[in-house]
Backbone bond lengths (Angstrom), bond angles and torsions (degrees), N, CA, C in turn:
res aa  C-N    CA-C-N  psi(-1)  N-CA   C-N-CA  omega(-1)  CA-C   N-CA-C  phi
1 M - - - 1.441 - - 1.539 107.80 -
2 A 1.354 115.46 130.41 1.461 119.39 -175.76 1.558 109.97 -73.71
3 E 1.304 113.82 139.21 1.469 119.19 179.06 1.495 109.63 -73.05
4 K 1.358 117.45 139.86 1.466 121.71 178.24 1.502 110.13 -64.25
5 Q 1.361 115.55 140.32 1.463 120.53 177.02 1.504 111.06 -67.20
6 K 1.295 113.60 135.62 1.466 121.65 176.61 1.534 107.27 -99.99
7 F 1.276 116.71 129.97 1.490 122.37 -176.50 1.520 109.29 -99.40
8 T 1.281 115.02 148.85 1.524 118.72 177.58 1.489 108.39 -96.11
9 C 1.352 112.65 167.49 1.482 120.87 -179.33 1.499 106.79 -139.69
10 D 1.297 117.97 119.24 1.430 124.19 -178.21 1.546 111.31 -126.28
11 P 1.303 117.60 96.09 1.521 120.18 -178.52 1.457 112.70 -60.73
12 N 1.390 120.74 -18.01 1.371 123.34 -177.40 1.499 114.40 -69.20
13 I 1.331 116.05 -19.33 1.489 120.41 -176.72 1.500 110.90 -103.68
14 W 1.306 121.60 -7.22 1.427 123.98 -170.45 1.542 113.51 -57.53
15 V 1.308 116.17 -50.65 1.446 121.41 -175.90 1.555 111.22 -63.95
16 D 1.301 115.94 -44.54 1.493 120.12 -179.28 1.515 111.64 -69.24
17 E 1.411 115.47 -41.55 1.446 120.00 -170.52 1.555 112.44 -84.85
18 F 1.303 118.02 -34.02 1.443 119.35 -165.50 1.576 113.87 -119.08
19 S 1.303 118.55 -21.81 1.484 121.30 -166.12 1.600 107.84 -58.13
20 D 1.331 119.54 -47.14 1.466 119.83 -178.15 1.481 115.24 -60.76
21 E 1.349 115.21 -43.38 1.435 118.47 -178.62 1.564 110.37 -71.42
22 F 1.262 118.00 -37.66 1.458 123.10 178.26 1.529 110.01 -67.35
23 F 1.315 116.77 -38.60 1.417 120.72 178.84 1.556 111.06 -63.04
24 R 1.362 115.50 -44.59 1.446 120.55 178.56 1.545 108.55 -61.11
25 F 1.320 118.27 -45.97 1.472 124.74 178.52 1.504 110.76 -55.37
26 A 1.317 118.81 -48.41 1.470 124.74 -179.23 1.510 113.03 -68.89
27 M 1.315 115.19 -40.96 1.478 122.29 -178.05 1.512 109.55 -65.12
28 Y 1.348 117.10 -39.87 1.470 119.93 178.08 1.528 112.15 -59.56
29 R 1.299 115.81 -33.78 1.420 121.70 -176.55 1.544 114.38 -88.18
30 V 1.263 120.09 -41.62 1.485 123.14 -175.71 1.517 114.27 -95.47
31 K 1.345 115.01 -18.00 1.494 119.70 177.46 1.556 114.71 57.13
32 N 1.318 114.74 31.16 1.503 119.02 -178.96 1.530 106.42 -148.14
33 R 1.315 115.05 119.49 1.487 120.84 -173.55 1.514 111.01 -59.32
34 E 1.351 117.77 -54.01 1.466 120.98 -176.16 1.545 110.50 -60.09
35 V 1.348 118.25 -43.37 1.443 118.98 -179.93 1.490 111.56 -65.31
36 A 1.349 117.41 -39.53 1.518 121.93 177.60 1.549 109.76 -59.83
37 E 1.317 115.98 -43.84 1.456 121.04 -178.76 1.516 109.71 -63.67
38 D 1.376 113.81 -45.39 1.487 117.33 179.57 1.481 112.72 -62.45
39 L 1.304 118.36 -38.18 1.493 123.18 -179.22 1.573 110.55 -64.86
40 V 1.381 114.65 -40.12 1.435 116.78 179.78 1.558 109.34 -68.93
41 Q 1.314 117.95 -39.18 1.465 120.17 177.82 1.488 109.46 -63.66
42 E 1.380 115.75 -45.08 1.495 117.32 -177.61 1.542 109.60 -65.38
43 T 1.329 117.66 -29.60 1.505 120.04 175.31 1.474 112.45 -60.29
44 F 1.356 115.42 -50.37 1.424 123.26 -179.43 1.609 111.45 -61.41
45 L 1.335 113.96 -45.09 1.475 117.29 -179.81 1.491 111.06 -64.41
46 S 1.355 113.90 -44.78 1.504 116.68 -178.98 1.544 112.03 -62.62
47 A 1.305 113.75 -38.13 1.486 120.72 176.69 1.491 112.39 -62.85
48 L 1.328 115.01 -42.55 1.489 119.94 177.52 1.570 111.03 -59.44
49 K 1.329 114.18 -44.39 1.396 121.02 -176.00 1.538 111.19 -68.01
50 S 1.346 116.57 -31.37 1.450 119.50 -179.73 1.535 113.50 -110.11
51 L 1.336 112.97 27.64 1.469 117.76 179.65 1.529 112.74 -54.66
52 K 1.317 119.36 -34.35 1.444 125.08 -176.99 1.560 107.73 -66.15
53 N 1.333 117.49 -20.53 1.501 120.25 -179.60 1.522 113.94 -84.22
54 F 1.372 115.47 -11.16 1.460 118.00 179.88 1.547 107.83 -67.50
55 R 1.355 116.04 116.51 1.452 121.73 -172.60 1.518 111.99 -85.77
56 R 1.309 118.28 -7.50 1.479 120.99 177.34 1.524 111.68 68.19
57 D 1.330 119.76 21.13 1.453 121.07 177.48 1.499 113.12 -101.60
58 C 1.327 115.12 2.63 1.455 121.37 174.20 1.493 107.65 -148.12
59 P 1.353 117.19 159.96 1.471 121.81 178.55 1.519 109.84 -58.38
60 E 1.343 117.13 144.87 1.436 120.15 178.67 1.540 112.96 -59.01
61 K 1.299 118.04 -31.12 1.451 121.18 178.62 1.524 111.03 -61.81
62 S 1.320 118.32 -41.67 1.430 124.87 178.62 1.555 109.18 -63.77
63 W 1.315 116.12 -43.89 1.424 122.17 -178.86 1.595 109.93 -62.74
64 L 1.305 112.96 -42.14 1.455 120.07 -179.90 1.546 110.15 -68.35
65 Y 1.303 117.11 -37.07 1.481 121.65 178.97 1.569 106.63 -63.71
66 N 1.321 118.61 -42.28 1.394 117.70 -178.42 1.538 112.12 -66.84
67 I 1.316 115.89 -33.79 1.488 116.47 174.72 1.490 111.01 -64.66
68 L 1.343 117.32 -43.71 1.475 125.00 -178.32 1.572 108.49 -60.52
69 R 1.311 116.09 -44.97 1.495 119.85 179.09 1.525 112.06 -59.33
70 N 1.330 113.45 -42.68 1.463 119.19 178.78 1.530 110.01 -65.58
71 K 1.357 119.47 -38.78 1.430 121.10 176.43 1.514 111.55 -61.92
72 I 1.326 117.00 -42.57 1.486 121.49 178.61 1.543 110.48 -62.37
73 I 1.327 116.97 -43.91 1.456 120.86 178.36 1.486 109.75 -59.35
74 D 1.374 118.10 -48.67 1.448 124.14 179.28 1.489 111.48 -57.94
75 H 1.360 116.51 -39.11 1.456 121.65 179.89 1.540 109.47 -62.41
76 F 1.327 117.95 -43.78 1.455 119.55 -178.66 1.501 111.27 -72.90
77 R 1.292 119.19 -34.72 1.442 122.85 176.46 1.489 110.30 -60.71
78 K 1.358 115.72 -48.80 1.457 122.14 -178.86 1.486 109.32 -61.41
79 K 1.322 117.76 -45.07 1.431 122.32 -178.05 1.533 111.53 -63.22
80 T 1.359 114.04 -42.69 1.475 117.32 -179.87 1.531 111.67 -66.74
81 N 1.310 116.98 -38.56 1.481 120.93 177.90 1.491 111.44 -66.24
82 Q 1.357 120.68 -39.08 1.478 125.83 174.37 1.525 110.29 -58.47
83 E 1.364 113.26 -49.17 1.468 117.94 -177.33 1.475 112.82 -64.13
84 I 1.339 116.91 -35.83 1.450 123.45 177.65 1.549 108.24 -66.69
85 K 1.285 116.98 -46.73 1.467 118.36 -179.98 1.537 111.05 -64.40
86 Q 1.306 115.01 -44.04 1.506 116.54 177.27 1.479 114.28 -63.16
87 S 1.367 119.21 -44.50 1.407 118.55 -179.27 1.515 111.63 -72.33
88 S 1.319 117.48 -33.09 1.486 120.27 176.93 1.521 110.39 -64.70
89 T 1.353 116.93 -46.83 1.444 119.82 177.13 1.494 111.98 -60.32
90 A 1.299 116.44 -47.61 1.533 118.18 -179.11 1.519 108.27 -61.37
91 V 1.287 120.71 -44.37 1.398 122.20 -174.79 1.534 111.04 -71.80
92 E 1.363 118.25 -41.54 1.439 123.72 -178.87 1.498 108.68 -60.02
93 T 1.292 121.39 -38.61 1.498 122.06 -176.86 1.487 107.40 -69.96
94 D 1.304 122.99 -26.27 1.391 125.74 -178.14 1.530 114.65 -102.48
95 D 1.366 116.71 -1.18 1.482 121.79 -175.72 1.525 112.08 -51.24
96 D 1.393 115.27 -52.75 1.477 118.60 -176.55 1.472 110.94 -59.26
97 A 1.284 118.83 -44.60 1.493 120.89 -179.42 1.525 110.71 -69.17
98 F 1.315 118.18 -38.77 1.459 123.20 -176.26 1.528 106.96 -67.53
99 F 1.377 116.89 -55.23 1.459 118.09 -173.21 1.534 111.17 -75.92
100 G 1.332 113.97 -24.56 1.488 117.81 178.87 1.474 113.37 -62.37
101 Q 1.276 118.60 -26.69 1.464 124.08 -175.21 1.551 109.55 -66.30
102 F 1.371 116.71 -22.40 1.465 122.41 -176.63 1.556 112.78 -89.30
103 F 1.339 116.47 -3.47 1.457 119.05 -174.41 1.554 109.54 -119.97
104 R 1.310 113.45 154.51 1.488 119.26 173.67 1.526 107.37 -73.00
105 K 1.313 116.69 163.21 1.448 120.48 178.21 1.490 110.34 -51.59
106 G 1.335 115.63 140.70 1.438 120.51 -175.91 1.514 110.96 97.40
107 G 1.342 115.35 -25.70 1.493 121.07 172.88 1.480 117.05 76.51
108 Q 1.413 118.27 16.99 1.459 118.33 -177.13 1.468 113.02 -101.75
109 Q 1.349 117.98 -21.53 1.497 119.79 -172.18 1.576 106.89 -127.06
110 W 1.322 113.04 144.38 1.481 118.99 177.69 1.555 107.51 -63.57
111 D 1.276 115.53 144.12 1.499 123.87 172.47 1.486 105.09 -92.22
112 N 1.345 116.17 109.84 1.491 120.09 -178.38 1.535 114.44 -58.19
113 D 1.353 116.03 -28.69 1.475 118.52 -177.89 1.483 109.30 -75.17
114 A 1.345 120.97 -19.26 1.432 124.28 -178.01 1.531 113.25 -94.84
115 A 1.323 114.97 -1.86 1.538 119.03 -178.03 1.526 108.46 -66.86
116 P 1.326 118.45 149.05 1.433 119.88 174.84 1.540 110.85 -59.07
117 E 1.327 113.62 150.55 1.466 120.07 -178.57 1.492 107.84 -67.00
118 N 1.349 117.71 150.81 1.466 121.77 169.65 1.510 107.61 -82.94
119 W 1.278 114.43 121.71 1.486 119.40 -176.76 1.542 112.89 -71.87
120 D 1.341 116.68 -24.23 1.433 122.78 175.82 1.559 110.18 51.03
121 I 1.309 114.95 43.64 1.484 121.22 176.12 1.523 107.87 -131.85
122 A 1.303 116.28 129.40 1.457 122.60 178.99 1.540 108.13 -62.54
123 A 1.342 116.16 130.80 1.440 122.07 -176.47 1.553 112.95 -57.08
124 D 1.354 113.26 -40.80 1.465 115.17 -178.73 1.538 113.99 -67.38
125 K 1.345 116.18 -24.51 1.455 118.04 177.18 1.550 109.81 -77.33
126 I 1.350 118.98 -34.33 1.413 120.79 177.53 1.511 112.46 -58.54
127 M 1.299 118.41 -48.88 1.412 121.69 -175.35 1.533 113.28 -63.78
128 E 1.345 115.21 -25.10 1.472 118.71 177.92 1.541 112.30 -76.67
129 R 1.271 115.14 -17.16 1.426 118.11 -176.69 1.468 114.74 -88.20
130 E 1.323 117.95 114.76 1.407 124.47 -178.24 1.581 110.60 -60.99
131 E 1.277 114.91 -34.64 1.453 120.11 -179.33 1.590 108.98 -62.03
132 F 1.313 117.34 -42.51 1.475 117.17 176.49 1.532 113.15 -57.75
133 M 1.337 115.57 -43.13 1.458 118.68 -176.85 1.575 109.20 -65.16
134 Q 1.290 114.81 -36.86 1.504 118.76 175.02 1.484 111.76 -59.64
135 F 1.338 116.23 -47.44 1.463 118.24 -179.43 1.574 111.64 -69.11
136 L 1.368 116.59 -34.85 1.466 119.93 178.96 1.532 106.97 -63.17
137 M 1.325 119.44 -49.98 1.476 122.82 179.42 1.574 111.04 -57.47
138 L 1.295 114.50 -40.17 1.487 119.21 179.01 1.560 107.32 -62.72
139 C 1.296 116.75 -47.03 1.476 121.86 -176.18 1.575 107.55 -63.12
140 I 1.362 115.57 -44.13 1.459 118.12 179.54 1.525 110.72 -60.12
141 S 1.314 115.58 -36.97 1.510 117.98 -178.19 1.552 112.26 -70.88
142 L 1.346 115.68 -15.27 1.468 119.13 178.05 1.558 111.44 -91.09
143 L 1.309 118.04 -6.79 1.454 119.89 176.99 1.523 108.95 -73.91
144 P 1.331 117.27 158.24 1.541 118.56 172.49 1.503 106.29 -56.56
145 E 1.300 117.58 148.95 1.476 125.55 -169.06 1.547 108.98 -56.26
146 T 1.289 119.57 -45.41 1.480 123.50 -178.64 1.549 108.77 -65.10
147 W 1.309 118.41 -44.39 1.438 119.45 177.78 1.505 112.47 -57.90
148 A 1.326 113.42 -46.01 1.504 118.73 -176.24 1.501 108.36 -61.87
149 K 1.337 116.90 -41.68 1.472 121.36 -175.38 1.559 108.71 -66.57
150 V 1.326 115.84 -46.02 1.424 119.46 179.59 1.555 113.09 -64.34
151 F 1.330 114.56 -47.09 1.457 117.16 177.57 1.516 112.40 -59.55
152 S 1.316 117.36 -43.92 1.483 119.69 -176.25 1.581 109.86 -68.70
153 L 1.350 116.10 -43.04 1.453 117.19 179.67 1.534 109.53 -60.35
154 K 1.347 120.16 -40.62 1.436 121.57 -173.71 1.528 112.51 -79.90
155 N 1.328 115.11 -46.03 1.467 118.87 -169.55 1.545 114.76 -97.99
156 I 1.331 118.55 -23.50 1.465 120.44 -179.14 1.500 109.07 -105.19
157 E 1.352 119.11 -50.58 1.504 121.65 -177.26 1.519 111.08 -87.12
158 D 1.347 120.27 -5.72 1.406 123.68 172.56 1.513 115.13 62.59
159 F 1.356 116.97 34.45 1.495 120.93 173.67 1.523 109.60 -69.79
160 S 1.313 118.30 152.99 1.402 120.31 174.77 1.547 110.07 -79.08
161 T 1.336 114.77 162.48 1.506 120.77 -179.92 1.591 105.64 -59.70
162 N 1.289 120.29 -45.28 1.457 121.37 -176.97 1.560 111.24 -61.75
163 E 1.390 114.75 -42.73 1.432 118.93 -179.31 1.605 111.72 -62.27
164 I 1.311 113.49 -41.19 1.495 118.26 -179.84 1.505 110.79 -68.92
165 C 1.331 115.34 -42.41 1.508 117.98 -179.48 1.517 109.40 -63.30
166 K 1.310 119.27 -41.13 1.421 122.73 -178.86 1.546 110.12 -67.97
167 E 1.336 116.16 -42.57 1.459 120.76 -175.20 1.535 109.96 -66.21
168 L 1.353 116.10 -42.03 1.485 120.90 -176.55 1.506 114.66 -98.21
169 D 1.343 119.27 -3.34 1.431 125.03 -179.88 1.523 109.97 59.29
170 I 1.360 117.70 53.51 1.390 123.45 179.16 1.521 109.25 -127.32
171 T 1.329 120.05 163.03 1.413 124.03 174.43 1.491 111.93 -83.96
172 P 1.350 120.88 159.48 1.452 122.57 174.06 1.518 111.86 -59.84
173 S 1.359 119.55 -38.67 1.444 120.42 177.36 1.511 113.09 -61.38
174 N 1.349 115.61 -41.87 1.441 120.51 174.19 1.554 113.09 -59.63
175 L 1.353 113.21 -41.51 1.479 118.27 -178.08 1.529 108.62 -65.51
176 W 1.324 119.10 -43.96 1.472 118.64 179.98 1.434 113.58 -68.95
177 T 1.330 120.30 -37.17 1.408 120.02 173.97 1.498 115.19 -62.49
178 I 1.342 117.25 -38.86 1.449 122.80 176.77 1.548 109.44 -63.82
179 I 1.312 117.22 -46.23 1.483 121.87 -177.51 1.568 108.14 -62.64
180 H 1.342 117.14 -43.82 1.455 119.58 -179.88 1.564 109.19 -60.55
181 R 1.258 117.55 -50.86 1.477 119.72 179.99 1.515 112.25 -64.61
182 A 1.271 118.44 -36.31 1.437 122.22 178.22 1.513 111.21 -63.12
183 K 1.389 114.14 -41.57 1.471 119.15 179.37 1.505 111.47 -65.82
184 L 1.282 117.51 -41.68 1.480 121.86 175.45 1.494 112.32 -56.20
185 Q 1.311 114.23 -47.51 1.483 119.91 -177.09 1.499 108.90 -70.18
186 L 1.389 119.43 -40.09 1.440 118.76 176.81 1.477 115.28 -63.53
187 R 1.333 116.79 -38.57 1.455 121.58 176.73 1.556 109.55 -60.17
188 G 1.306 117.70 -48.58 1.448 119.76 178.24 1.511 113.96 -59.35
189 C 1.388 113.97 -42.50 1.451 118.61 179.37 1.541 111.52 -64.91
190 L 1.294 117.56 -42.82 1.501 122.24 -178.95 1.544 109.09 -65.22
191 E 1.373 115.51 -41.22 1.518 117.71 179.26 1.481 108.52 -63.36
192 K 1.310 120.81 -37.51 1.447 122.68 -175.44 1.486 111.15 -77.36
193 R 1.318 118.25 -42.52 1.465 124.33 -167.71 1.554 110.75 -93.17
194 W 1.295 118.08 -32.03 1.481 117.47 -170.42 1.574 110.88 -116.92
195 I 1.363 116.10 -49.92 1.461 118.35 -176.56 1.525 112.07 -66.71
196 N 1.310 113.45 -45.69 1.495 118.74 -175.43 1.546 113.38 -103.53
197 K 1.277 118.03 25.67 1.429 121.17 -176.97 1.554 112.04 -74.12
């Protein structure tokens, strides 16, 4: 039985050999030059710190690529969590005022004047209209980035709740809060830009 090949690892060549290729890889994913450069640097630093963990059963380039992929995933998770916290904080501070507008004084009964308008359009006719889809996509693009991503994954790409929560590292309650708020904002946007145009 042939012995498995043992690969070497030489940190002295990483910058010269891999930095351009890794930068292009990161840049394609994060679309930000500074972030891509930082991710490549973090990859090399992290690899140096864990050099003793390199098992030599794969080429060092593959090992470094795995580290870079994980750094990119961590970047998006961190960004998503920050956006959720920021949007939740912003919305929570305005929740009473926002939801209060739909109730009569005292907050116990709906204010009929504040109810959403009846669109009076058959749903099957809406979906046939290309114009509606253009306005829907425009309104989705105006949502906060995380809200748009969650709404699209759930309602357009038909991902399961578990898949979305795993992908974006959020809880199911966060997901449903985001979807609820996104739907409210989308309805307002569609009423303003498409129904009442």
